[in-house]
N, C-alpha and C positions, 0 to 999 in steps of 0.2 A: 914183736909181742913179748910180753912179760914172762920171766920165768918166776911163778910166785913161790914166794916164802914168807916166813914170819916177819921178814923186815920189809916187806911190801905193804905200803898205806892202803888204806881204803879208798883214798882219792885216785892213787895210782891204778887200783884195780878198776875203778869206775871209768876212767880215761881209756883202759885198754879194752874196756866191753864197748865203749863208744868208737873206737878206731877199729875195732873188728867190725862193726856193723857199718861203718862208713866204706870198709874195703867189700863187705858184702854186696852194697848197692853197685859199686863200681862193677863188680863181676856180672851182678845180675843185668846191669844195663849193656853190658858187653855180650852177654848170652842172648839179651833181647834184640841186638843188633844182628848177630849171626842167624837167630831164629826168622828175621824179617826176610833175609835172603833165602833162607831154606824154604820160607813159605813160598816164598816167588819162583822158587825152583819145584814145588809141588812134592817136597820130600815125603809129605805124607802116604801120598799115592804109590811111590817106591816101595813103601814098607808096608802096605796094605792097612794104613790106619784110616779110620773113619773121618778123622777130625785131626788139627795140629796140635790140638789140646791133648788128645789122646797119644799122639804120636810123643809128645814132652814127656806125658806121664809116665811112658812106656819106657822110653829111652833113658830119662834121666832118673826114675825110680822115684818119683817126688809125688806129693799128694795132689789131689783134685785142685785145690785151692792154688798151691803155687803154681802148678801148670797154667790154669787159667789166668792168673796174674801175669806170667811170663808172656803168654800169647797176646793179652791185651796190651802189654807194653810194647811188645813187637809191631803191633798193628796199629797203635794210637799215638805213640810218642813222636812219629815222624810230623805229625799234624800239630804237635805242641813243641816246639824247639826248645823253650825255656825250661821245660821239664826235663828234657832230654839232656840237657846242658847241666841241670841240677844233679840228675842221675849219674853222669860222668864225672861230675866234680865228687860226687858222695857228701853233698851237702845235706840231704836228707835220706831217711831210710826208705829202702825200695818200696816197702809197703806204703809209705806216705806218698811216694811219687806215683804209685798206681792209684792209689784213692784219689789224689788230686786229679789226676787225669781222668778217672771215672766222673768226677764233679764236672770237670770241663765238657767231656761227652754228654753229660746230662743236660747240657743247654745253659749252664751257669753263666752269668755275664762276668766281664774281667773285673770289676770291682769285687764280686763275691768270691772269685779266684784268688785275688789279691788278698783279701780279708782271711782265706782259709789257712793262709801261712802261719797266722797266729794261733791256729788250732792244732790239737793233736790229732791222731788219726780217727779217734772216735767223733771228735768235732767234725771233722771234714765228712765222715760218715752221715752224721746229723744233717750238715748242710744239703748232703746230696740227695737225702731223703726228701728236703725240703723243696727241691727242684721238682720233684714228680709231682704232676697234677692228678688231682681225683675229682672226677666228672659226678654228676648226679647218677648218671648210669652206673659208675663205679661204687658209689655209696650204696646204691640199691641192690647191687650184686653182693657186695659184702654184708649187707642186712640180710639178705634171703638167705645167704650160706651160714647165718647162725645156727648152732646145733649145740645140743648136750648129749653125750652119750653115756649109758649107765650099762656096766658090764658086770656079771657075777663072776667071781673066780670059777675054776674047772670043779672045785670040790665043794663048793659052796659057802665056804667059810669067810669070804670077804668079797670085796667089790672094787670097781675102779669106775672114775666119774670124769669124764673129759668134757670141757667147754671151749667152745670157738664163739667169741664174739667181736663185734665192731669195736674199735677203739675206744670210744666214748663209754660205752656199756661195760667194756671190760674194766675200764678204770672205776667205773663205779662199784664193779664186784669186788675188784682187788682192795679197793680202799676199805670197804666195809670188812672184808676179811682181816686186814691188816689192823685196823681198829680194834675189832673184837680179840684179835689174836693177841694184841697187846695186854687185855685184862688178863691173860693168863702167864704174864710174865713174873707175878710175884708170889706164884703157888709155892707152898711149901714142898721140900723134896730136891731131887736134883734137876739141873736146868732143862727146858724141854726144847728141842731143835725148833727152828722156825717153821718147817715145813709141817712138823708135826701139831705145832700151835695153830698153824693155818687148817688142818685138816679139822682139829677140835673147834675151830671158829665157824666152819661151814656147818658142822653138826649142830653146834650151839644156835647159831642163826636158823637153821631149820627147826630145830626143837621149840625155840621161843614162838616162831610162827605158827606152829601147830598148837602150842600151850596157849597162845595170845598172851604171851609174857615180854616185858621189856625190862631186862635186868636194871638195877639200881647202878648208877653210876657208868651207864654204858656210853657217855659222851666220850668223844675220842681224848684220850689222856695226854696225848702230845699236845694238846691245847687247852692247859688249864687256867682258870680265872685266878690270878694272884695279886697281892698287894705287896709292893716291896717297899720297905721304908729305908731310906737312905739318909744317914749323917753326911752331908755334904762337905763340910771340911775335913772330916775324917777319911772319908772314903776317897776325897781327892788328894789328899797329903800320902795315903798308902796304894794308891792306884786300885782301888776297889777291894784291896786284900781285908779291909776291915770298914766296918761302918755300915754294912747292908744286912738286912734280914727280911724273911719273908712273915708278915702277919699271922701271929699263932704257930710260927715255924721255928725253924733253926736259922742261926746266922749262915750266910752265903760268903763265898770268896768270889773272885773276878770270873773265874770261870763258869760258876754256876748262874751269876748274876748275868753273864753274856748269854749263857744257854738261853735263860729267860728272857732276855731282851730280844733273842733271837726268834725264839719260837712261841713264847707264851702270850697269852692276853692278859695284860698287866695294867696295874695302876702305879704310878711311882710317887711316893710322898717323900718330899724333901724335909729335912729335920735341921734344925740349928738350935743348938744348946737345948736338945731334947723336945722342941716344939716343932709342929708342921708349919712349914713356911711357904711350900708350894705343892699343888697337886696337879697331877696329869689326869685327862680322862681315863676311865678304864678301856683299854683299846688293845687290838693286837700290837704287839711290839713294831712291826713292820706293815703299812698301809696294804689291804688286801690287792689294791689295783697295782702297787709296786712289786708285790709278791708275783702276781700273774704275769707282768711284763718280765720281770727277771727270768721266771720259769720258762716262758716263752723264747727269750732271747738266749738264753743257756742250752735249753734242750735237753739239760742231762747234768750228772755231776762232771764240773770243769776240771777235776784234778787230771793231770796228765795220766794217761794211759786206763782210767776208770770208765767203765761202762753200765755200771750198778745204775738202776732206776729205782731202787728201794729206799722209800721214805725221804724224798728229794725235800730239801729245805734250803731257803736264803740263808747266807751268812755273811756277816759284817767283816770285810776285809781289814779295815780299822775298827778295833773294837770300840763300842759303845763306850766302856770305861775309858777309852783313851781319846775320846772326843769325836769318833766316827759317828756318821748320821745315816739317815735311811736313802741317800741317794743312790740309784740304781748302779752308779759307777763304783760305789762303795760295798756292792752286793755281789755276792756269786754264788752258784748254786751247789750244794754238796749234798751228797748221798748220806745216810745215816751213819755208816761206818766212819766215813771222812769226817762228818760233822761232831758226831758225839763221842767218838771213841778217840780219833786223831787229834782234833782240835780242842774239844771240851774235856777230854778225858786224858789225852798223853801232853796237851798243852801246847801243841806246834801251832804255829801262825801260818797264814796265807802269805806267801812273799809277793808283796804288792807289785813289784817289777816283773813278774811272770806275765806271760801272755795270758789274755782273759779266757782263752780255751783250752789251755793246757797248764793250769795252776800247779805250783810246787809249794812245798812247805819250806819253813825256817823255824829255827829254834826261837821261842818267846825270848826276848832280850830280858835280861835280869832286871827285877824290880828293886826300888830302892827298899833298903830295911823300914820295918813298920815301926814308926816312932813312939807306938803305944806298947812295944814289946810283946804283942800277942799274936 
């Protein structure tokens, strides 16, 4: 292991962290093998524990999650020798080995398990959820369990509301709240936290319902109608850094242009010598059917380690300004933070060679100088 000092590079530190994780995996695999034998010897009964998980939690002083994963590994890995070998080699993290093992136990076929190695741990968890069957009775039970609790605080100064809904109805509610909360983004004064804006949105929607009022501009702001005029030769020579602007609006650069093409309902007007030469129909940048397919395929944000589901949107791996198209293979799903902050804000790009379910970022390559000098 490294003795860190000011001379240690960031890459060396990263490699050291990875090496430590591989060592942890090997040690956990060794623990699981010993636990398997202790389980066979009924060690929990000797110490008066109700279960092996309780025994592990007490003896190792670990969390319920760690104890559960160790017991699962001890009992299931012998049935999946390839996973046990990977654990011994330290080729993947212990958490990843356990998640893949749970996927196998859930009844996934060999092809699904093989594909799972291109996913990060969040992706494997999503794959495992897809294996679970939901019967008509399950759906009826979930629907019948819908409820909304309203509770006043003890001193009567406030209250708390909790809602439990089936998945589809929950999405309807959250989408409506998110869209309304976005309308409070531009208010003067200090920034308002998301959870506060969501609370304000709930009250606002309820008040509008009581008053029979529909606020102007209440259509979702993340889906604007826009006309983008593009001077094709100039935009091509500068890779989108010049030559594009929104009608009745401002000039836009490649990041804003790409953002519009990713998320907006747009019409593109191509210009040559200041004259319109080509029109596109006013349509969403990415066709709705393609959006739905990509959302289903990815199941959530595909950035490695991210499990955010806030404002999921498709994004072009090869940007439109670089010739990228709407083919699903050129699209990946990103959450709001990674899409708007990391990609369109910080200017990072998706590494096209990273696995489809654990994408990583790379710095955008340098663009050629603007020949117009602006």
